[in-house]
MDTraj code that builds the backbone (N, CA, C; nanometers):
import mdtraj as md
import numpy as np

residues = "MET LEU ARG TRP LEU TRP LEU THR ALA ALA VAL VAL VAL LEU ASP GLN VAL SER LYS LEU VAL ALA SER ALA SER LEU SER LEU HIS GLN PRO VAL GLU LEU LEU PRO VAL PHE ASN LEU THR LEU MET HIS ASN SER GLY ALA ALA PHE SER PHE LEU SER ASP ALA GLY GLY TRP GLN ARG TRP PHE PHE THR GLY VAL ALA ILE VAL ILE SER ILE VAL ILE PHE LEU TRP ILE LYS ARG LEU ARG HIS GLU HIS LEU GLN ALA ALA SER LEU ALA LEU ILE LEU GLY GLY ALA VAL GLY ASN LEU ILE ASP ARG LEU LEU HIS GLY TYR VAL VAL ASP PHE LEU ASP VAL TYR TYR ARG GLY ALA SER CYS LEU PRO MET PHE PHE SER TRP ARG ARG GLY GLY GLN ALA GLU CYS HIS TRP PRO ALA PHE ASN LEU ALA ASP ALA ALA ILE THR LEU GLY VAL VAL LEU ILE LEU VAL ASP THR LEU ARG GLN TYR ARG ALA ASP ARG LYS LEU ALA ALA LYS TYR LYS ASP GLY".split()
xyz = np.array([
    [1.9383, -3.2635, 2.5681],
    [1.9725, -3.1618, 2.4489],
    [1.8691, -3.0568, 2.4425],
    [1.7979, -3.0430, 2.5484],
    [1.6982, -2.9265, 2.5498],
    [1.7475, -2.7856, 2.5356],
    [1.8911, -2.7676, 2.5662],
    [1.9486, -2.6548, 2.5426],
    [1.9377, -2.5988, 2.3999],
    [1.9028, -2.6838, 2.3037],
    [1.8857, -2.6478, 2.1683],
    [1.7567, -2.5738, 2.1315],
    [1.6688, -2.5680, 2.2294],
    [1.5321, -2.5110, 2.2108],
    [1.5369, -2.3637, 2.2089],
    [1.6628, -2.2885, 2.2264],
    [1.6724, -2.1550, 2.2072],
    [1.6718, -2.1271, 2.0512],
    [1.7187, -2.2217, 1.9652],
    [1.6967, -2.2251, 1.8218],
    [1.5582, -2.2321, 1.7830],
    [1.4954, -2.3202, 1.8415],
    [1.3403, -2.3154, 1.8117],
    [1.2826, -2.1904, 1.8420],
    [1.3080, -2.1344, 1.9623],
    [1.2505, -2.0144, 1.9943],
    [1.2921, -1.8975, 1.8999],
    [1.4117, -1.8854, 1.8532],
    [1.4536, -1.8010, 1.7682],
    [1.3863, -1.8128, 1.6364],
    [1.3680, -1.9138, 1.5775],
    [1.2948, -1.9576, 1.4500],
    [1.1563, -1.9031, 1.4627],
    [1.0816, -1.9389, 1.5665],
    [0.9523, -1.8858, 1.5816],
    [0.9354, -1.7323, 1.5973],
    [1.0280, -1.6747, 1.6670],
    [1.0115, -1.5152, 1.6725],
    [1.0484, -1.4556, 1.5461],
    [1.1532, -1.4928, 1.4715],
    [1.1949, -1.4449, 1.3450],
    [1.0988, -1.4741, 1.2428],
    [1.0208, -1.5934, 1.2470],
    [0.9062, -1.6209, 1.1602],
    [0.7909, -1.5416, 1.1835],
    [0.7509, -1.5250, 1.3047],
    [0.6173, -1.4391, 1.3307],
    [0.6433, -1.3053, 1.3026],
    [0.7614, -1.2530, 1.3383],
    [0.7922, -1.1123, 1.3161],
    [0.7874, -1.0717, 1.1617],
    [0.8599, -1.1594, 1.1052],
    [0.8631, -1.1493, 0.9397],
    [0.7239, -1.1640, 0.8831],
    [0.6320, -1.2400, 0.9453],
    [0.4960, -1.2515, 0.8725],
    [0.4146, -1.1264, 0.9059],
    [0.4465, -1.0877, 1.0248],
    [0.3603, -0.9454, 1.0723],
    [0.4089, -0.8438, 0.9819],
    [0.5368, -0.8295, 0.9556],
    [0.5944, -0.7313, 0.8644],
    [0.5407, -0.7462, 0.7183],
    [0.5527, -0.8615, 0.6625],
    [0.4950, -0.8914, 0.5260],
    [0.3478, -0.8586, 0.5286],
    [0.2750, -0.9042, 0.6192],
    [0.1161, -0.8867, 0.6238],
    [0.0870, -0.7392, 0.6285],
    [0.1749, -0.6554, 0.7069],
    [0.1442, -0.5055, 0.7028],
    [0.1937, -0.4367, 0.6002],
    [0.2958, -0.4931, 0.5216],
    [0.3610, -0.3877, 0.4228],
    [0.3323, -0.4422, 0.2680],
    [0.2780, -0.5582, 0.2738],
    [0.2387, -0.6201, 0.1285],
    [0.0970, -0.6289, 0.1051],
    [0.0566, -0.6321, -0.0237],
    [-0.0892, -0.6361, -0.0649],
    [-0.1000, -0.7957, -0.1207],
    [-0.2048, -0.8511, -0.0745],
    [-0.2268, -0.9993, -0.1143],
    [-0.2123, -1.0082, -0.2623],
    [-0.1341, -1.1181, -0.3113],
    [-0.1223, -1.1483, -0.4241],
    [-0.0602, -1.0508, -0.5183],
    [0.0140, -0.9372, -0.4680],
    [0.0779, -0.8312, -0.5515],
    [0.2289, -0.8309, -0.5362],
    [0.3041, -0.9027, -0.6246],
    [0.4439, -0.9206, -0.6132],
    [0.5293, -0.7901, -0.6091],
    [0.6251, -0.7835, -0.5221],
    [0.7163, -0.6819, -0.5145],
    [0.8664, -0.7348, -0.5593],
    [0.9112, -0.7011, -0.6816],
    [1.0323, -0.7695, -0.7221],
    [1.1502, -0.7076, -0.6525],
    [1.2344, -0.8059, -0.5839],
    [1.3466, -0.7545, -0.5202],
    [1.4698, -0.7796, -0.6189],
    [1.4650, -0.8990, -0.6661],
    [1.5785, -0.9413, -0.7794],
    [1.5004, -1.0131, -0.8865],
    [1.5786, -1.0214, -1.0020],
    [1.5102, -1.0927, -1.1253],
    [1.4608, -1.2490, -1.0984],
    [1.4957, -1.2957, -0.9744],
    [1.4631, -1.4352, -0.9339],
    [1.3815, -1.4391, -0.8145],
    [1.3548, -1.3134, -0.7519],
    [1.3035, -1.3153, -0.6163],
    [1.2114, -1.2188, -0.5879],
    [1.0866, -1.2456, -0.5478],
    [0.9698, -1.1574, -0.5133],
    [0.9382, -1.1546, -0.3703],
    [0.8886, -1.0601, -0.3132],
    [0.7946, -1.0683, -0.1963],
    [0.6598, -1.0671, -0.2408],
    [0.5776, -1.1697, -0.2130],
    [0.4416, -1.1809, -0.2628],
    [0.3545, -1.2315, -0.1397],
    [0.2729, -1.1643, -0.0798],
    [0.1841, -1.2014, 0.0241],
    [0.0949, -1.3080, -0.0163],
    [0.0774, -1.4254, 0.0410],
    [-0.0064, -1.5323, 0.0117],
    [-0.0693, -1.5981, 0.1448],
    [-0.1978, -1.6293, 0.1380],
    [-0.2406, -1.7087, 0.2545],
    [-0.2723, -1.8619, 0.2207],
    [-0.2087, -1.9467, 0.2727],
    [-0.2193, -2.0935, 0.2351],
    [-0.2874, -2.1706, 0.3473],
    [-0.4054, -2.2073, 0.3112],
    [-0.5045, -2.2787, 0.3961],
    [-0.4673, -2.4284, 0.3970],
    [-0.3776, -2.4705, 0.3077],
    [-0.3511, -2.6092, 0.2899],
    [-0.2099, -2.6440, 0.3457],
    [-0.1546, -2.7498, 0.2936],
    [-0.0174, -2.7868, 0.3440],
    [0.0921, -2.7362, 0.2495],
    [0.2047, -2.8122, 0.2457],
    [0.2987, -2.7833, 0.1473],
    [0.2435, -2.7856, 0.0107],
    [0.2939, -2.6924, -0.0662],
    [0.2542, -2.6677, -0.2143],
    [0.1220, -2.6594, -0.2275],
    [0.0439, -2.5964, -0.1248],
    [-0.0995, -2.5666, -0.1098],
    [-0.1848, -2.6962, -0.1297],
    [-0.1257, -2.8011, -0.0819],
    [-0.2029, -2.9290, -0.0818],
    [-0.3349, -2.9116, 0.0134],
    [-0.4556, -2.9456, -0.0554],
    [-0.5760, -2.9504, 0.0060],
    [-0.6212, -2.7987, 0.0496],
    [-0.5648, -2.7066, -0.0172],
    [-0.5965, -2.5576, 0.0327],
    [-0.7480, -2.5290, -0.0151],
    [-0.8070, -2.5961, -0.1018],
    [-0.9409, -2.5633, -0.1469],
    [-1.0318, -2.6694, -0.0770],
    [-0.9960, -2.7282, 0.0371],
    [-1.0721, -2.8574, 0.0708],
    [-1.2085, -2.8232, 0.1614],
    [-1.2369, -2.6870, 0.1862],
    [-1.3489, -2.6440, 0.2382],
    [-1.3460, -2.6054, 0.3814],
    [-1.2229, -2.6223, 0.4585],
    [-1.2093, -2.5642, 0.5940],
    [-1.1597, -2.6691, 0.6966],
    [-1.2080, -2.8026, 0.6766],
    [-1.1724, -2.8955, 0.7637],
    [-1.0136, -2.9242, 0.7763],
    [-0.9555, -2.8871, 0.6649],
    [-0.7956, -2.9032, 0.6666],
    [-0.7201, -2.8215, 0.7759],
    [-0.7949, -2.7129, 0.7984],
    [-0.7287, -2.6262, 0.9173],
    [-0.7065, -2.7057, 1.0394],
    [-0.8009, -2.7799, 1.0839],
    [-0.8074, -2.8471, 1.2134],
    [-0.7181, -2.9609, 1.1953],
    [-0.7314, -3.0372, 1.0716],
    [-0.6428, -3.1486, 1.0551],
    [-0.4975, -3.1188, 1.0502],
    [-0.4603, -3.0090, 0.9833],
    [-0.3095, -2.9887, 0.9849],
    [-0.2720, -2.9297, 1.1108],
    [-0.3558, -2.8576, 1.1930],
    [-0.3265, -2.8193, 1.3282],
    [-0.2864, -2.9334, 1.4034],
    [-0.3782, -3.0436, 1.4074],
    [-0.3595, -3.1513, 1.4800],
    [-0.2349, -3.2225, 1.4471],
    [-0.2018, -3.2404, 1.3224],
    [-0.0922, -3.2970, 1.2835],
    [0.0417, -3.2247, 1.3233],
    [0.0341, -3.0908, 1.3194],
    [0.1330, -3.0018, 1.3657],
    [0.1710, -3.0239, 1.5172],
    [0.0610, -3.0290, 1.5925],
    [0.0816, -3.0674, 1.7273],
    [0.1363, -3.1865, 1.7647],
    [0.0877, -3.2902, 1.7054],
    [0.1480, -3.4293, 1.7198],
    [0.3089, -3.4366, 1.6697],
    [0.3275, -3.3647, 1.5673],
    [0.4616, -3.3740, 1.5201],
    [0.5510, -3.2966, 1.6139],
    [0.5145, -3.1913, 1.6624],
    [0.5707, -3.0904, 1.7510],
    [0.6134, -3.1766, 1.8940],
    [0.5224, -3.2388, 1.9279],
    [0.5377, -3.3328, 2.0693],
    [0.6318, -3.4134, 2.0464],
    [0.6234, -3.5007, 1.9212],
    [0.7257, -3.6160, 1.8937],
    [0.8636, -3.5534, 1.8846],
    [0.8725, -3.4404, 1.8051],
    [1.0155, -3.3841, 1.7841],
    [1.0759, -3.3267, 1.9266],
    [0.9840, -3.2625, 2.0081],
    [1.0337, -3.2198, 2.1307],
    [1.0858, -3.3398, 2.2229],
    [1.0073, -3.4673, 2.2221],
    [1.0519, -3.5737, 2.2916],
    [1.1874, -3.6252, 2.2447],
    [1.1869, -3.6294, 2.1024],
    [1.3053, -3.6738, 2.0468],
    [1.4278, -3.5985, 2.0750],
    [1.4232, -3.4702, 2.0791],
    [1.5223, -3.3737, 2.1272],
    [1.5652, -3.4029, 2.2648],
    [1.4637, -3.4305, 2.3477],
    [1.4829, -3.4370, 2.4837],
    [1.5862, -3.5630, 2.5266],
    [1.5556, -3.6821, 2.4332],
    [1.6142, -3.7959, 2.4710],
    [1.7673, -3.7914, 2.3988],
    [1.7970, -3.7002, 2.3285],
    [1.9341, -3.7063, 2.2650],
    [2.0391, -3.6818, 2.3668],
    [2.1683, -3.7351, 2.3574],
    [2.2577, -3.7133, 2.4412],
    [2.3766, -3.6319, 2.3855],
    [2.4409, -3.6806, 2.2848],
    [2.5609, -3.6096, 2.2179],
    [2.5501, -3.5840, 2.0793],
    [2.4245, -3.5969, 2.0233],
    [2.4041, -3.5885, 1.8718],
    [2.3612, -3.4277, 1.8657],
    [2.4694, -3.3463, 1.8448],
    [2.4411, -3.1868, 1.8522],
    [2.3901, -3.1518, 1.7124],
    [2.4280, -3.2036, 1.6063],
    [2.3801, -3.1643, 1.4667],
    [2.2253, -3.2170, 1.4610],
    [2.2015, -3.3340, 1.5137],
    [2.0724, -3.3873, 1.4998],
    [1.9768, -3.3016, 1.6014],
    [2.0223, -3.2514, 1.7155],
    [1.9478, -3.1723, 1.8046],
    [1.9073, -3.0330, 1.7303],
    [2.0109, -2.9829, 1.6786],
    [1.9974, -2.8493, 1.6056],
    [1.8893, -2.8613, 1.4850],
    [1.9203, -2.9713, 1.4128],
    [1.8293, -3.0074, 1.2966],
    [1.6836, -3.0054, 1.3420],
    [1.6704, -3.0922, 1.4478],
    [1.5249, -3.1089, 1.5054],
    [1.4711, -2.9793, 1.5671],
    [1.5567, -2.8986, 1.6191],
    [1.5201, -2.7718, 1.6834],
    [1.4651, -2.6712, 1.5712],
    [1.5455, -2.6745, 1.4473],
    [1.4918, -2.5931, 1.3350],
    [1.3489, -2.6448, 1.2803],
    [1.3275, -2.7711, 1.2807],
    [1.2182, -2.8248, 1.2368],
    [1.1059, -2.8013, 1.3280],
    [1.1275, -2.8008, 1.4588],
    [1.0321, -2.7814, 1.5549],
    [0.9862, -2.6227, 1.5508],
    [1.0856, -2.5395, 1.5315],
    [1.0598, -2.4000, 1.5257],
    [0.9716, -2.3670, 1.4031],
    [0.9960, -2.4236, 1.3038],
    [0.9046, -2.4195, 1.1760],
    [0.7666, -2.4712, 1.1967],
    [0.7563, -2.5736, 1.2583],
    [0.6376, -2.6405, 1.2771],
    [0.5482, -2.5606, 1.3590],
    [0.6079, -2.5043, 1.4796],
    [0.5379, -2.4151, 1.5616],
    [0.4932, -2.2761, 1.5147],
    [0.6008, -2.2366, 1.4314],
    [0.5607, -2.1029, 1.3623],
    [0.4371, -2.1149, 1.2698],
    [0.4316, -2.2076, 1.1933],
    [0.3273, -2.2467, 1.0983],
    [0.1951, -2.2720, 1.1784],
    [0.2049, -2.3360, 1.2924],
    [0.0959, -2.3957, 1.3722],
    [0.0408, -2.2645, 1.4348],
    [0.1146, -2.1611, 1.4763],
    [0.0602, -2.0406, 1.5283],
    [-0.0290, -1.9645, 1.4325],
    [0.0124, -1.9738, 1.2985],
    [-0.0610, -1.9100, 1.1956],
    [-0.2087, -1.9727, 1.1685],
    [-0.1909, -2.1123, 1.1740],
    [-0.3182, -2.1964, 1.1508],
    [-0.4166, -2.1519, 1.2725],
    [-0.3572, -2.1445, 1.3991],
    [-0.4517, -2.1181, 1.4967],
    [-0.5093, -1.9655, 1.5114],
    [-0.4172, -1.8693, 1.4728],
    [-0.4595, -1.7402, 1.4748],
    [-0.5379, -1.6972, 1.3437],
    [-0.5015, -1.7431, 1.2269],
    [-0.5594, -1.7077, 1.1089],
    [-0.6456, -1.7901, 1.0261],
    [-0.6283, -1.9300, 1.0547],
    [-0.6833, -2.0366, 0.9722],
    [-0.6051, -2.0552, 0.8470],
    [-0.4993, -2.0045, 0.8340],
    [-0.4116, -2.0207, 0.7050],
    [-0.2578, -1.9752, 0.7573],
    [-0.1636, -2.0224, 0.6614],
    [-0.0228, -1.9777, 0.6825],
    [0.0104, -1.8671, 0.6054],
    [0.0705, -1.7721, 0.6549],
    [0.1199, -1.6722, 0.5800],
    [0.2538, -1.6782, 0.5035],
    [0.2419, -1.6918, 0.3753],
    [0.3605, -1.7106, 0.3059],
    [0.3977, -1.5754, 0.2264],
    [0.5125, -1.5514, 0.1890],
    [0.5639, -1.4246, 0.1284],
    [0.6813, -1.4320, 0.0456],
    [0.7604, -1.5371, 0.0544],
    [0.8939, -1.5485, -0.0217],
    [0.8544, -1.6243, -0.1493],
    [0.8985, -1.5679, -0.2578],
    [0.8579, -1.6096, -0.3945],
    [0.9786, -1.6151, -0.4884],
    [1.0232, -1.7413, -0.5080],
    [1.1572, -1.7639, -0.5917],
    [1.0905, -1.8162, -0.7437],
    [1.1496, -1.7512, -0.8330],
    [1.1008, -1.7867, -0.9626],
    [1.2129, -1.7647, -1.0673],
    [1.1877, -1.8189, -1.1896],
    [1.2738, -1.7794, -1.3076],
    [1.1926, -1.7780, -1.4364],
    [1.2650, -1.7184, -1.5432],
    [1.1809, -1.7005, -1.6611],
    [1.2530, -1.7961, -1.7564],
    [1.1801, -1.8598, -1.8346],
    [1.2224, -1.9558, -1.9470],
    [1.1175, -2.0030, -2.0474],
    [1.1402, -2.0853, -2.1216],
    [1.0559, -2.1374, -2.2305],
    [0.9521, -2.2445, -2.1646],
    [0.9990, -2.3021, -2.0607],
    [0.9024, -2.4073, -2.0027],
    [0.9422, -2.4226, -1.8508],
    [0.8598, -2.4783, -1.7668],
    [0.8738, -2.4758, -1.6078],
    [0.9193, -2.6126, -1.5718],
    [1.0026, -2.6236, -1.4787],
    [1.0353, -2.7411, -1.4280],
    [0.9229, -2.8076, -1.3430],
    [0.9148, -2.9384, -1.3160],
    [0.8060, -2.9954, -1.2340],
    [0.7963, -2.9167, -1.0909],
    [0.6789, -2.8859, -1.0511],
    [0.6600, -2.8380, -0.9222],
    [0.6589, -2.6891, -0.9114],
    [0.6964, -2.6294, -1.0165],
    [0.6866, -2.4893, -1.0387],
    [0.5573, -2.4475, -1.1037],
    [0.4928, -2.3367, -1.0494],
    [0.3797, -2.2879, -1.1199],
    [0.4117, -2.1969, -1.2243],
    [0.3391, -2.2064, -1.3388],
    [0.3692, -2.1254, -1.4657],
    [0.2717, -2.0174, -1.4774],
    [0.3311, -1.8925, -1.5112],
    [0.2455, -1.7879, -1.5568],
    [0.3180, -1.7314, -1.6874],
    [0.2342, -1.7134, -1.7917],
    [0.2846, -1.6646, -1.9117],
    [0.2897, -1.5164, -1.9171],
    [0.3995, -1.4580, -1.9606],
    [0.4110, -1.3074, -1.9580],
    [0.4892, -1.2786, -2.0837],
    [0.4386, -1.2191, -2.1872],
    [0.5124, -1.1833, -2.3050],
    [0.5579, -1.3014, -2.3813],
    [0.4967, -1.4080, -2.3757],
    [0.5474, -1.5277, -2.4554],
    [0.6470, -1.6114, -2.3913],
    [0.6874, -1.5718, -2.2693],
    [0.7907, -1.6446, -2.1941],
    [0.7132, -1.6857, -2.0666],
    [0.7622, -1.8057, -2.0222],
    [0.7002, -1.8522, -1.8980],
    [0.7674, -1.8130, -1.7733],
    [0.6932, -1.7571, -1.6667],
    [0.7523, -1.7360, -1.5411],
    [0.7000, -1.8437, -1.4638],
    [0.8264, -1.9167, -1.4061],
    [0.8007, -2.0320, -1.3390],
    [0.8366, -2.0065, -1.1818],
    [0.7194, -2.0168, -1.0965],
    [0.7351, -1.9811, -0.9591],
    [0.7163, -2.1131, -0.8735],
    [0.8342, -2.1086, -0.7791],
    [0.8273, -2.2103, -0.6613],
    [0.7132, -2.1766, -0.5827],
    [0.6349, -2.2606, -0.5141],
    [0.5312, -2.2196, -0.4191],
    [0.5922, -2.1332, -0.3148],
    [0.5132, -2.0167, -0.2843],
    [0.5569, -1.9272, -0.1996],
    [0.5705, -1.9930, -0.0588],
    [0.6775, -1.9371, 0.0208],
    [0.7038, -2.0114, 0.1571],
    [0.7531, -1.8919, 0.2576],
    [0.7711, -1.9211, 0.3677],
    [0.8049, -1.8421, 0.4852],
    [0.9354, -1.8714, 0.5410],
    [0.9766, -1.8157, 0.6515],
    [1.0939, -1.8501, 0.7287],
    [1.0773, -1.9810, 0.7938],
    [0.9508, -2.0127, 0.8531],
    [0.9236, -2.1352, 0.9128],
    [0.9476, -2.2519, 0.8164],
    [0.9065, -2.2358, 0.6979],
    [0.9208, -2.3376, 0.5846],
    [1.0795, -2.3680, 0.5619],
    [1.1519, -2.2444, 0.5550],
    [1.2880, -2.2605, 0.5234],
    [1.3629, -2.3166, 0.6218],
    [1.3251, -2.3021, 0.7632],
    [1.3849, -2.3617, 0.8855],
    [1.3506, -2.5138, 0.8834],
    [1.2425, -2.5554, 0.8341],
    [1.1994, -2.6909, 0.8276],
    [1.2988, -2.7657, 0.7169],
    [1.2983, -2.6906, 0.6014],
    [1.3785, -2.7563, 0.4777],
    [1.5304, -2.7663, 0.5436],
    [1.5791, -2.6741, 0.6017],
    [1.7217, -2.6724, 0.6377],
    [1.7376, -2.7773, 0.7396],
    [1.6402, -2.7929, 0.8436],
    [1.6655, -2.8957, 0.9267],
    [1.6512, -3.0382, 0.8686],
    [1.5729, -3.0485, 0.7763],
    [1.5588, -3.1814, 0.7120],
    [1.6961, -3.2116, 0.6349],
    [1.7444, -3.1126, 0.5646],
    [1.8608, -3.1263, 0.4969],
    [1.9812, -3.1573, 0.5874],
    [1.9860, -3.0857, 0.7120],
    [2.0990, -3.1263, 0.8138],
    [2.0924, -3.2601, 0.8625],
    [1.9604, -3.3174, 0.8853],
    [1.9389, -3.4603, 0.9282],
    [1.9795, -3.5380, 0.8191],
    [1.9636, -3.5195, 0.7030],
    [2.0128, -3.5993, 0.5951],
    [2.1653, -3.6123, 0.5867],
    [2.2207, -3.4991, 0.5979],
    [2.3685, -3.4760, 0.6000],
    [2.4226, -3.5604, 0.7119],
    [2.3627, -3.5387, 0.8356],
    [2.4021, -3.6095, 0.9474],
    [2.3947, -3.7769, 0.9274],
    [2.2829, -3.8141, 0.8808],
    [2.2722, -3.9571, 0.8582],
    [2.3672, -4.0058, 0.7630],
    [2.3906, -3.9343, 0.6580],
    [2.4867, -3.9812, 0.5570],
    [2.6355, -3.9954, 0.6260],
    [2.6603, -3.9011, 0.7188],
    [2.7962, -3.8861, 0.7736],
    [2.7947, -4.0084, 0.8775],
    [2.6957, -4.0294, 0.9346],
    [2.7008, -4.1470, 1.0469],
    [2.6989, -4.2836, 0.9721],
    [2.6310, -4.2778, 0.8475],
    [2.6352, -4.4114, 0.7674],
    [2.7725, -4.4355, 0.7187],
    [2.8432, -4.3465, 0.6749],
    [2.9822, -4.3670, 0.6362],
    [3.0827, -4.4130, 0.7530],
    [3.0723, -4.3311, 0.8685],
    [3.1479, -4.3682, 0.9746],
    [3.1081, -4.5192, 1.0174],
    [2.9934, -4.5467, 1.0215],
    [2.9559, -4.6886, 1.0620],
    [3.0241, -4.7990, 0.9420],
    [3.0138, -4.7672, 0.8333],
    [3.0656, -4.8492, 0.7226],
    [3.2145, -4.8608, 0.7446],
    [3.2754, -4.7606, 0.7747],
    [3.4283, -4.7530, 0.7995],
    [3.4662, -4.8320, 0.9189],
    [3.3875, -4.8218, 1.0210],
    [3.4090, -4.8944, 1.1492],
    [3.3877, -5.0524, 1.1163],
    [3.2776, -5.0766, 1.0484],
    [3.2534, -5.2154, 1.0126],
    [3.3768, -5.2896, 0.9259],
    [3.4200, -5.2169, 0.8328],
    [3.5297, -5.2505, 0.7578],
    [3.6641, -5.2707, 0.8331],
    [3.6694, -5.1860, 0.9228],
    [3.7947, -5.1891, 0.9979],
    [3.8048, -5.3268, 1.1000],
    [3.6832, -5.3559, 1.1591],
    [3.6579, -5.4827, 1.2262],
    [3.6678, -5.5943, 1.1483],
    [3.6017, -5.5821, 1.0115],
    [3.6055, -5.6941, 0.9344],
    [3.7341, -5.7427, 0.8953],
    [3.8225, -5.6295, 0.8529],
    [3.9664, -5.6572, 0.8172],
    [4.0682, -5.6890, 0.9408],
    [4.0339, -5.6543, 1.0418],
    [4.1071, -5.6778, 1.1524],
    [4.0917, -5.7576, 1.2554],
])
top = md.Topology()
chain = top.add_chain()
for i, resn in enumerate(residues, 1):
    res = top.add_residue(resn, chain, resSeq=i)
    for name in ("N", "CA", "C"):
        top.add_atom(name, md.element.get_by_symbol(name[0]), res)
traj = md.Trajectory(xyz[None], top)
């Protein structure tokens, strides 16, 4: 199933190009509103998801770099051994592309470039949203992310869908043999 690596390459190229454009055209921490629920906001994340360990002092760069390398190797080998599982291969290719895209950032910059900022305004924020008060109303922001993160998320969702689909098919087959 290595033929799915074109999807990995596409994610890496699109991710890196979008980060170059964002870095060249946006000012750090200065939102540019595109929609009432969506900004472009350049951020540098030296941690992991949700800025986990972002203020740990620097060691996390190499820790997360090592983790990304190991995960990328495991996913590559997983894709290589697949035979007919096209959705699983596509899902893993998306995850691999996202992991490599963020790995490139860590190696080049020491942080991951994030710039996609989804938010809403309301009386209070849902869990995992960051809150800023503006004019008596909460502005609730999901942690900034990038195309690599979106590809990883899409890949995970597709794996879950494929797993549920396979589970249902297996249960149906088991019921058929049990009854027949």
